[in-house]
C-alpha positions in Angstrom: 13.2 -8.9 28.6 14.3 -12.3 29.4 18.1 -12.6 29.3 17.7 -16.7 27.7 15.8 -16.3 24.3 13.8 -18.7 22.5 16.0 -19.8 19.1 13.4 -18.0 17.0 12.3 -15.3 18.9 13.5 -11.4 17.7 13.3 -9.0 20.0 13.1 -5.0 20.8 13.9 -4.4 24.0 13.7 -0.6 24.3 10.1 -0.5 22.5 9.3 -3.6 24.5 8.4 -5.8 21.8 9.0 -9.2 22.3 8.7 -11.6 18.9 8.0 -15.2 19.6 8.5 -18.4 17.1 9.2 -16.2 14.3 9.8 -18.9 11.3 12.5 -18.3 8.6 10.4 -20.8 6.7 7.3 -22.8 6.3 6.6 -26.5 5.1 4.2 -27.6 2.4 4.0 -31.6 2.2 8.2 -32.1 2.0 9.6 -29.1 0.8 10.4 -25.9 3.2 10.2 -22.8 1.7 12.2 -19.7 2.6 10.4 -16.8 3.8 13.2 -14.3 2.4 12.6 -16.3 -1.0 8.4 -15.4 -0.6 9.0 -11.6 0.6 11.5 -11.1 -2.7 9.1 -12.5 -5.1 6.3 -10.5 -3.2 8.8 -7.3 -3.5 9.4 -7.7 -7.3 5.8 -8.0 -8.1 5.2 -4.8 -5.9 7.8 -3.3 -7.6 6.6 -4.1 -11.3 3.1 -3.0 -10.1 4.1 0.6 -9.1 6.0 1.4 -12.5 3.1 0.1 -14.0 1.2 2.5 -11.9 3.6 5.2 -12.2 3.5 4.5 -16.4 0.2 4.8 -16.2 -0.1 8.2 -14.2 2.7 9.6 -16.9 0.9 8.4 -20.0 3.1 5.5 -20.8 2.3 2.0 -21.7 1.7 -0.2 -18.4 2.4 -3.1 -20.5 5.5 -1.6 -21.4 6.8 -2.5 -17.9 5.0 -5.9 -17.2 7.1 -7.1 -20.5 10.2 -5.4 -19.3 9.5 -7.2 -15.7 9.9 -10.4 -16.8 13.9 -9.5 -18.3 14.3 -7.5 -14.8 13.3 -10.2 -12.7 15.5 -12.6 -14.1 18.8 -10.7 -14.5 18.4 -8.8 -11.7 18.3 -12.1 -9.3 22.0 -12.7 -11.6 23.6 -9.5 -11.2 22.7 -9.8 -7.1 24.2 -13.0 -7.1 27.2 -12.3 -8.9 28.3 -9.2 -7.2 27.7 -10.7 -3.6 29.7 -14.0 -4.8 32.8 -11.8 -6.4 33.1 -9.8 -2.9 32.6 -13.3 -1.0 34.8 -15.2 -2.9 37.1 -16.5 0.3 33.6 -18.2 1.5 32.8 -19.8 -2.0 35.6 -20.6 -3.9 36.0 -23.9 -1.8 32.5 -24.8 -2.0 31.3 -23.6 -5.3 27.9 -25.9 -5.2 27.1 -23.0 -2.7 26.9 -19.8 -5.3 23.8 -21.5 -6.4 22.2 -21.7 -2.6 20.2 -19.0 -2.6 17.8 -19.6 0.0 20.1 -19.0 2.4 20.3 -15.4 1.3 23.6 -13.5 -0.6 21.8 -11.4 -2.9 23.3 -8.0 -3.1 21.3 -5.2 -4.3 23.6 -3.2 -5.9 24.4 -5.7 -8.5 20.7 -6.2 -9.1 20.6 -2.1 -10.1 23.7 -2.3 -12.0 22.0 -5.5 -13.9 18.2 -3.5 -14.0 19.8 -0.1 -15.6 21.3 -2.6 -18.4 18.5 -4.4 -18.6 16.0 -1.0 -19.1 18.6 0.2 -21.6 18.6 -2.6 -23.8 14.9 -3.1 -23.4 14.2 0.5 -24.0 16.5 0.9 -27.3 15.4 -2.4 -28.6 11.6 -1.1 -28.5 12.5 2.4 -29.5 10.8 4.2 -26.1 12.7 7.0 -24.0 15.5 5.2 -21.8 15.4 8.2 -19.2 11.6 8.2 -19.1 11.8 4.7 -18.4 14.2 5.0 -15.8 12.5 7.3 -14.1 9.7 5.1 -14.1 11.5 2.1 -13.1 12.9 3.8 -10.0 10.0 4.1 -8.0 9.6 0.2 -8.4 12.8 -0.2 -7.6 12.7 1.7 -4.3 9.4 0.1 -3.2 10.6 -3.4 -4.0 13.9 -2.5 -1.6 11.4 -1.3 1.0 9.5 -4.6 1.2 12.2 -6.8 0.3 14.3 -5.8 3.4 12.2 -7.6 5.2 13.5 -10.9 4.0 16.4 -10.2 5.9 14.8 -9.5 8.7 13.5 -13.1 8.8 16.6 -14.4 7.4 18.5 -12.6 10.8 20.9 -10.8 8.4 22.4 -7.2 7.6 22.5 -5.8 11.2 25.1 -3.5 12.3 27.4 -3.4 15.1 26.3 -3.2 18.8 23.8 -0.7 20.0 21.7 0.5 23.1 19.6 2.6 21.3 16.1 2.9 21.2 15.7 0.1 17.7 18.2 -1.9 19.5 17.3 -5.4 17.9 17.9 -8.7 20.2 18.8 -12.1 18.3 20.1 -15.6 20.0 23.2 -16.7 18.4 22.4 -19.8 17.4 20.6 -18.2 14.7 22.8 -15.7 13.0 26.1 -16.2 10.7 29.0 -16.4 13.3 31.3 -14.5 10.6 28.6 -11.9 11.0 29.4 -11.5 15.0 32.1 -8.5 15.1 34.6 -8.5 18.2 32.2 -5.1 19.4 29.1 -7.2 19.6 30.9 -10.3 21.4 32.0 -7.9 23.7 28.8 -6.7 24.8 27.5 -10.0 25.3 26.6 -10.6 28.6 27.5 -13.9 30.8 24.4 -15.8 31.1 22.7 -14.8 27.9 22.6 -16.4 24.4 21.5 -13.4 22.2 23.6 -10.4 20.4 22.1 -6.8 20.5 22.6 -5.1 17.7 21.7 -2.1 14.8 18.8 -3.7 12.7 20.1 -2.1 10.0 17.5 -3.8 7.6 15.0 -1.3 9.0 17.1 1.7 8.8 17.7 1.3 5.1 13.7 0.3 5.0 12.7 3.5 6.2 15.4 5.7 4.3 14.1 4.1 1.3 10.4 5.3 2.5 11.3 8.6 2.9 12.9 8.8 -0.6 10.0 7.4 -2.3 7.6 9.4 -0.6 9.7 12.6 -1.7 9.9 11.2 -5.5 6.0 10.5 -5.4 5.4 14.4 -4.1 8.1 15.3 -7.2 6.3 13.0 -10.0 4.5 15.9 -11.7 7.1 18.2 -10.6 10.6 16.9 -12.3 12.3 19.2 -14.6 13.7 16.3 -17.3 12.9 13.2 -18.3 15.7 11.0 -16.0 15.6 13.4 -13.2 13.7 11.3 -10.8 16.2 8.5 -11.7 19.1 10.9 -10.1 17.0 11.3 -7.3 16.9 7.9 -6.7 20.5 6.9 -7.0 21.7 10.2 -5.2 19.5 9.3 -2.3 19.9 5.8 -2.3 23.8 6.0 -2.5 23.8 8.4 0.3 21.9 6.6 2.7 23.4 3.2 1.6 26.9 4.9 2.3 26.3 5.7 6.2 24.0 2.5 7.1 27.2 0.6 5.6 29.3 2.2 8.0 27.7 0.1 11.1 26.9 -3.3 9.2 29.0 -6.1 10.3 28.6 -7.9 7.1 30.2 -6.0 4.7 31.7 -6.6 1.5 35.3 -4.7 0.8 36.9 -3.7 -2.5 39.7 -6.6 -2.8 43.1 -5.9 -1.1 41.7 -2.8 1.3 39.1 -2.5 4.1 36.8 0.0 2.3 33.0 -1.3 2.1 32.4 -1.5 -1.6 28.9 -0.5 -1.2 29.9 2.7 0.4 32.3 3.5 -1.8 30.3 2.7 -5.0 26.8 4.7 -3.0 29.0 7.6 -2.7 30.6 7.9 -5.9 26.9 7.6 -7.4 25.4 9.8 -5.6 27.9 12.7 -6.2 28.0 11.7 -10.5 24.2 11.4 -10.0 24.5 15.3 -8.4 27.5 16.6 -10.6 24.7 15.3 -13.8 21.6 17.3 -12.2 23.5 20.2 -11.7 24.7 20.5 -15.0 21.7 19.9 -16.8 20.0 22.3 -14.8 22.4 25.0 -15.7 22.2 24.6 -19.1 18.1 24.4 -19.0 18.8 27.7 -17.3 20.9 29.1 -19.7 18.7 28.2 -22.6 15.6 30.1 -21.0 17.8 33.0 -20.3 
């Protein structure tokens, strides 16, 4: 591997992968289009397609999910941005216009998930549909969308972890990452004469974790015991995965006044609640059958 990387290069040295001139955007005429936005749009479309497919497989009307999708796209983006800005307020408070600069990233998944859950619940109530069943169906689309959407972070050179020399270690030129995302540990391992950092590709870890979660959910599609169970599985599984991944990320959002990563705390709390709810419901069902 080279010691001086090109500004647009990305490398995985222990895998023998060196990617040259990986773009962040492309230009049409005089307009620059960020790949981050394209990937997020593809993730949303794929997620809606997955939800519609699951709906058809489970005897629901897929059109409900395409109709719902319009509202989900709007409110999940707004929710994701609001969540990110709230927990990054020190960065935005002196330049409020940056709040509207989505081209640079800054969408927190948990904010989008919270907004999405509320949107699904309201839509289902208004259409007199089953909220738990719709939550189950949307969970499949959500996890697929997250798998794809994380690659937007790859092109943006963000959502990485601390220094590592593990098999999946990733190298990024210093000039292409945000200074605030480079921790003291990462700086301590920057060798003189090089221009890159070597870090955990946490976007990839989360994508692989979610892929495993999606495969498990697909396997259990026809085996669930009650409506809402797949949503509980998703929230518990994602919460646990996000908690351990959050520990090694360098762009953590903290609970105000603490050094506790908000996504780690929220992930563990949601996972615990979902596991308890699953146990309670299954216990009641067992007693009813007895």
